[in-house]
N, C-alpha and C positions, 0 to 999 in steps of 0.2 A: 839774695846775697850778692855782693859786688866785691870783686878782688881787683885791686890796682897793682900792676906790675911796673916797677920803676927800674930802668936800666940806664947805665952811663952812656951818653951819646957817643963819646970818643972811643970806647972799648966794646960796647954792646954787652957788657957784663952786668949782673944784677947789682943794684945799689942798696946796700944794707944800712939800717938805722936812719932812714930819711923820714921826715914827718910829712904825712899825707892827710889831707882833708878834702871833703867833697862839699861843694856849694850847689844845692839844687835850685833850679829856677822856681819862682813862685814864693809867696810869703808864708805858706804853710809848712814847708820842709826845712828851709834855711840851710845852715852849714852843719855838716856832720863830721865828727872825726877828731883828728889828732891821733891817728894810729901811726905806728912806726913800722917800716918795712923789715921783714925778717931776712935771713941769709939768702933767700931766693929772690929778694927784691920785692916781695909781695906784702901788701897791707889788706886786711880783710875787714869788710863792713857788713853788718847785718841790716841792710836796707833794700828797699825795692828799687828797680831800675827807674831812670828818669833822665830828664834833660838838665844839664848844669855844667859846672866846671870842676876840674880836679886841680888841687893845689899841692905842690911839693915844696916844702920848706918856705911856704908863704907866697910862692910865685905860681902863676897860672901855667899848668903843664898841658892841659887839654880842655877843650870846650866843645860840647855836643851831647849826644845821647850816651848815657852811662849805664852799662849793664854787663853782667857776666865778668869775664877777665879782660 
């Protein structure tokens, strides 16, 4: 299980209703998602950890190892 937490950079508050997807490295896993953040700014994915990128509203927000929260 991977949970992505999205916060507004300018306020530090949770970002609600933002579209999140994960693109894992390697051709076997691909892009997972289009989950939306809840009122806590969290989007939950039922996937195993791995290396890749997190996209928020289509823009790369993080690149590296993805696991946990």
